[in-house]
C-alpha positions in Angstrom: 102.4 38.9 198.3 105.9 40.5 198.2 106.5 43.1 195.5 109.0 41.0 193.6 106.7 37.9 193.5 103.8 40.1 192.4 105.8 41.6 189.6 106.9 38.1 188.5 103.4 36.8 188.5 102.2 39.9 186.5 104.9 39.5 183.9 104.2 35.8 183.5 100.5 36.4 183.1 101.0 39.1 180.5 103.5 36.9 178.6 101.1 34.0 178.6 98.2 36.2 177.4 100.3 37.6 174.6 101.3 34.1 173.5 97.7 33.1 173.5 96.6 36.0 171.3 99.4 35.4 168.8 97.9 32.3 167.2 94.7 33.9 166.1 94.3 37.6 167.2 90.8 38.1 165.8 89.4 35.1 167.5 91.5 35.1 170.7 91.4 38.8 171.7 87.7 38.7 172.7 88.2 35.4 174.5 91.1 36.9 176.4 89.1 39.9 177.6 86.3 37.6 178.8 88.8 35.6 180.8 90.3 38.8 182.2 86.9 39.9 183.4 86.4 36.6 185.2 89.8 36.4 186.8 90.8 39.9 187.8 89.6 41.2 191.2 86.7 43.5 191.2 87.7 47.1 190.4 91.0 46.3 188.8 91.5 48.4 185.7 87.7 48.5 185.4 87.5 51.6 183.2 90.2 50.4 180.9 88.6 47.0 180.6 85.2 48.5 179.7 86.8 50.6 177.0 88.6 47.6 175.5 85.4 45.6 175.6 83.6 48.3 173.7 86.3 48.4 171.1 86.1 44.6 170.6 82.3 44.5 170.5 82.0 47.3 168.0 84.9 46.2 165.8 85.6 49.9 165.3 88.6 51.8 164.0 90.5 51.2 167.3 90.0 47.4 166.9 91.4 47.6 163.4 94.4 49.5 164.8 95.0 46.7 167.4 94.9 44.1 164.5 97.5 46.2 162.6 99.9 45.6 165.5 99.8 41.9 164.5 101.1 42.7 161.1 104.4 43.8 162.7 107.5 41.7 163.1 106.6 39.3 166.0 109.8 40.0 167.9 109.4 43.7 167.7 105.7 43.4 168.7 106.5 41.3 171.7 109.2 43.7 172.9 106.8 46.6 172.5 104.1 44.9 174.6 106.6 44.0 177.3 108.3 47.3 177.5 105.5 49.7 176.8 102.5 48.0 178.4 104.1 46.1 181.3 107.3 47.8 182.2 106.2 51.4 181.5 102.5 51.4 182.0 102.0 48.8 184.8 105.2 48.2 186.7 106.7 51.5 186.0 103.7 53.6 187.0 103.5 51.8 190.3 107.1 52.7 191.1 106.6 56.3 189.9 103.7 56.7 192.3 105.8 55.4 195.2 108.6 57.8 194.5 106.3 60.7 194.0 104.7 60.1 197.4 108.0 59.5 199.1 109.9 62.5 197.6 107.1 65.0 197.2 108.0 65.9 193.6 106.9 65.0 190.1 108.3 61.8 188.5 108.1 61.5 184.7 106.5 58.6 182.7 108.9 59.6 179.8 112.2 61.4 179.6 113.1 63.3 176.4 116.8 63.6 175.5 118.8 65.4 172.9 121.6 63.1 172.0 123.0 65.9 169.8 122.4 69.4 168.8 123.5 68.6 165.2 121.0 68.3 162.4 121.3 67.6 158.7 118.4 70.0 157.9 117.5 73.6 158.8 113.8 73.9 159.0 111.9 77.2 159.1 110.6 78.0 162.6 112.5 75.1 164.3 113.8 76.1 167.7 116.5 73.3 167.5 118.0 75.2 164.6 119.0 77.9 167.0 121.1 75.5 169.1 124.1 74.9 166.9 125.7 71.6 166.1 128.6 71.2 168.5 127.0 69.6 171.6 126.3 66.0 172.4 125.3 63.9 175.4 127.9 61.1 175.8 126.9 57.5 175.6 127.9 57.2 179.3 125.6 60.2 180.3 122.6 58.8 178.4 123.2 55.4 180.1 123.4 57.1 183.5 120.1 59.0 182.9 118.3 55.8 181.9 119.6 53.9 184.9 118.5 56.7 187.3 115.2 56.9 185.5 114.5 53.2 185.8 115.1 53.4 189.6 112.1 55.8 189.6 110.0 53.6 187.3 110.6 55.4 184.0 111.0 53.0 181.1 110.0 55.2 178.2 112.8 57.4 176.5 112.2 59.7 173.6 115.0 61.3 171.6 114.7 64.8 170.2 117.3 67.1 168.8 118.9 68.2 166.6 118.5 65.0 164.5 119.0 62.0 166.8 119.9 59.6 163.9 123.1 61.6 163.3 124.2 59.2 166.2 122.7 56.0 164.9 125.3 53.7 166.4 125.1 55.1 169.9 121.3 54.9 169.8 121.3 51.3 168.8 123.9 50.6 171.5 121.6 52.1 174.2 118.8 49.9 173.0 121.1 46.9 173.5 122.1 48.2 177.0 118.5 48.6 178.1 116.4 46.0 176.4 113.7 46.5 179.0 113.0 50.1 177.9 111.1 51.4 174.8 112.9 54.1 172.8 111.1 56.5 170.5 112.9 59.0 168.3 111.6 62.1 166.6 113.4 62.2 163.3 113.3 63.9 160.0 113.5 60.4 158.4 116.1 61.2 155.9 118.8 59.0 157.5 116.6 55.8 157.7 118.0 53.3 155.3 118.1 49.5 154.8 121.0 49.0 157.3 119.2 50.9 160.0 116.0 48.9 159.5 118.0 45.7 160.0 119.4 47.2 163.2 115.9 48.1 164.4 114.8 44.5 163.8 117.8 43.2 165.7 117.3 45.3 168.9 113.5 45.4 168.7 112.9 48.4 171.0 113.3 51.5 168.8 110.4 53.3 167.1 110.8 56.3 164.8 108.3 59.2 164.8 108.9 60.8 161.4 108.4 64.6 161.0 106.0 65.3 158.1 104.4 68.8 157.6 101.9 67.8 155.0 102.2 66.8 151.3 105.2 67.6 149.2 104.7 71.3 148.7 103.9 72.2 152.3 106.5 69.8 153.7 109.4 70.9 151.5 108.6 74.6 151.8 109.6 74.3 155.5 112.1 71.4 155.5 113.8 71.7 152.2 113.6 70.5 148.6 113.5 66.7 148.2 112.9 65.9 151.9 109.3 64.7 151.2 110.6 62.0 148.8 113.2 60.9 151.3 110.5 60.6 154.0 108.3 58.6 151.6 111.2 56.2 151.0 111.9 55.8 154.7 108.2 54.9 155.4 108.2 52.4 152.5 111.3 50.7 154.0 109.8 50.6 157.5 106.6 49.2 156.3 108.3 46.6 154.1 110.3 45.4 157.2 107.1 45.3 159.3 108.5 47.9 161.7 106.4 50.2 163.8 106.6 53.9 163.2 104.5 57.1 163.5 104.3 60.6 162.3 105.1 63.8 164.1 103.6 67.0 162.6 103.7 70.6 163.6 100.6 72.6 162.6 101.0 76.2 161.7 98.9 78.9 160.1 100.2 77.7 156.7 99.7 73.9 156.8 96.9 73.3 159.3 94.3 72.4 156.6 96.6 70.0 154.8 97.7 68.0 157.8 94.2 67.6 159.3 92.6 66.6 156.0 91.1 63.2 155.3 93.5 62.8 152.4 96.5 63.3 154.7 95.1 60.9 157.4 94.5 58.2 154.7 98.0 58.8 153.3 99.6 58.2 156.8 97.6 55.1 157.3 98.3 53.7 153.9 102.0 54.4 154.4 102.0 52.2 157.5 102.0 54.7 160.3 100.4 53.5 163.6 100.2 56.9 165.3 100.4 60.6 164.6 101.3 63.3 167.1 100.2 66.8 166.4 102.2 69.7 167.9 101.0 73.3 167.9 103.7 75.7 166.6 105.6 77.3 169.5 107.2 80.8 168.9 110.4 79.8 170.8 113.7 81.7 170.1 114.6 85.3 169.4 114.0 84.7 165.6 110.7 82.8 165.9 108.4 83.2 163.0 105.3 84.6 164.6 103.3 84.4 161.4 103.3 80.6 161.8 101.0 80.8 164.9 97.5 79.6 164.0 94.6 81.9 164.4 91.9 80.9 166.9 89.7 79.9 163.9 92.4 77.7 162.5 93.1 76.1 165.9 89.4 75.4 166.4 89.3 73.8 163.0 92.2 71.5 163.9 90.4 70.6 167.2 87.2 69.5 165.4 89.0 67.7 162.5 91.3 65.5 164.7 88.4 64.5 166.9 86.3 63.5 163.9 89.0 61.3 162.4 90.0 59.8 165.8 86.6 58.1 165.9 86.8 56.7 162.3 90.4 56.2 161.3 92.7 53.3 162.4 95.6 55.4 163.6 96.2 56.7 167.1 96.2 60.5 167.0 97.0 63.0 169.8 96.9 66.7 169.6 99.1 67.8 172.6 97.7 71.3 172.8 94.0 70.5 172.3 93.8 67.2 174.1 95.0 68.3 177.5 91.6 67.4 179.0 92.6 63.7 178.7 95.8 64.2 180.8 94.7 66.9 183.2 96.5 69.9 181.6 100.2 70.6 181.2 102.2 67.3 181.4 105.7 69.0 181.6 107.9 69.7 184.6 108.2 66.0 185.2 104.5 65.5 185.7 104.5 63.1 182.8 107.8 64.1 181.1 110.9 66.3 181.2 113.5 67.3 178.7 117.3 67.1 178.9 119.1 69.1 176.1 122.4 68.2 174.5 124.3 70.4 177.0 122.8 68.5 179.9 120.4 71.2 181.0 117.3 69.6 182.6 114.3 71.6 181.3 110.6 71.2 182.3 109.5 71.1 178.6 111.0 70.6 175.2 109.7 74.1 174.4 110.6 75.8 177.7 114.3 76.6 177.6 114.9 77.5 181.2 116.5 75.5 184.0 118.1 75.4 187.4 119.9 72.1 187.0 122.3 70.3 184.7 122.5 66.5 184.7 126.3 66.6 184.7 126.2 68.3 188.1 123.1 66.9 189.9 121.2 63.6 190.0 117.9 63.2 188.1 116.0 63.2 191.4 117.7 66.4 192.5 116.8 68.0 189.1 113.1 67.1 189.7 113.4 68.9 193.1 115.0 72.0 191.6 113.1 75.3 192.0 111.6 75.5 188.5 110.4 71.9 188.6 108.9 72.3 192.0 107.2 75.5 190.7 105.6 73.3 188.0 104.7 70.7 190.6 103.0 73.2 192.9 101.2 75.1 190.2 99.8 72.5 187.8 97.3 72.7 186.2 98.0 76.2 185.0 94.4 76.8 184.0 91.1 75.1 184.9 90.2 75.3 181.2 92.0 72.3 179.7 92.0 74.0 176.3 94.4 76.6 177.8 97.0 74.2 179.4 100.4 75.7 178.6 102.2 78.2 181.0 103.9 79.8 178.0 101.4 79.8 175.1 98.0 80.3 176.8 99.1 81.6 180.3 102.3 83.5 179.7 102.1 85.3 183.0 102.5 81.9 184.8 105.7 81.1 183.1 107.1 84.6 183.5 106.5 84.4 187.2 107.9 80.9 187.7 111.1 81.7 185.8 111.7 84.9 187.7 110.8 83.6 191.2 113.0 80.5 190.8 116.0 82.3 189.1 116.0 79.8 186.2 118.3 80.7 183.4 117.8 80.5 179.6 119.4 77.4 178.1 119.5 78.5 174.4 123.1 77.8 173.2 123.3 80.4 170.5 120.9 83.2 171.2 119.6 83.4 174.8 116.0 84.6 175.1 114.7 86.4 178.1 111.4 85.2 179.6 110.0 88.6 179.1 110.8 88.5 175.4 109.2 85.1 175.0 106.1 85.8 177.0 105.5 89.2 175.4 105.2 87.3 172.1 102.5 85.0 173.3 100.3 87.5 175.2 98.3 88.5 172.1 97.9 84.9 171.1 96.6 83.9 174.6 94.2 86.8 174.6 92.9 86.0 171.2 92.4 82.3 171.9 90.7 82.7 175.3 87.1 83.3 174.0 87.3 80.4 171.6 88.8 78.1 174.2 86.1 79.0 176.8 83.4 78.4 174.3 84.7 75.0 173.3 85.4 74.0 176.9 81.9 75.0 178.1 80.4 72.8 175.4 82.7 69.8 176.1 80.8 66.5 176.3 83.8 64.2 176.7 84.5 64.8 180.4 83.9 62.0 182.9 85.4 63.8 185.9 88.9 62.8 185.1 92.2 64.2 186.4 90.6 66.8 188.7 89.8 69.4 186.1 87.1 71.9 186.9 84.3 69.8 185.4 85.3 66.8 187.5 84.9 68.5 190.8 
């Protein structure tokens, strides 16, 4: 079967399956899985199918989360399934693998972009605050990045910043120009209003990830007085319009207990959030607040709490620092994602501000073949202990060596930071975390030999 015919058949089958489920999700989802087991060739997505069957049979929190998707606006839900599940996960991943093999470099599942360096807030400890507010990626440049990305199978685009919604009209225009892609935006939420909700309903492929650092006192102490109430209002609007959204939260030594409490999980769920992404505070920038770094005891507490609620609460939670075992370590450097800042510098990670390439001067593929990206490609994973995945936070000697060997330059717009200055800050953290990480990793019971980690060999 030719590639184009196969893709057409897959798309038709998925469309028919989604239409079938729409009528009565609770009754039809189990029937659909039984049909898939009969019709799909032996070995096709066997592990995924087994996991889905378990969710359905047990009617657990994950099943409740699936049913929550059917409370969304039908058009938005259909676009999400088409763009995220088929275009990005199925068709896209197949194209990515072909390009990886042919070109000998990483190809990302998602591309992070900074449409602007401007922001209407100035949060304590935010690396974006160091970047200034005078730089933007033009609409034409963003369009070009996406077109190049789709040729390599990338259909997932995530906006960072700055505050992306400073450029609402352009972001909506991009959604219109690329209806086959899914767009997610990290946002402080303060610019989400009725008109923007209507635009989201119209284009159907834009999902906010709202930054929230805990309850009112913890959140506003970092983000500013009154921000919590504005975020609360934004979530109420999104829920009322049956629009999908999630929460992005950075855990620090100050707020780690709040944002991993059962009360906070229940608050996010009741507010309508479908997912929550936890990010470890990164001491990036010359003026980084080192006191915000969690202690080993605090990080371990986060590790245990998130895992406990993941098995009981109907919300998809991911801790990008402590969940590396599920993705085989560091996902940056184009392995699963890369970052393009508002100046066009192509960086391996949203937290690693070093680069050999600018998207205004080279193609996306050439950027993936640049020296720093190839150093990531050749050295991942950076540690066999998946609880020590990052080349900056837990393995600073690795980042220091890669930056120096590749001649990558710092991309901070306002206050360039040398790699020695950055890595010297994280050496004490890495040394302090090592024993706890090794203890947790040695007692890990989740591993099934995935992603080539040490336990899977």
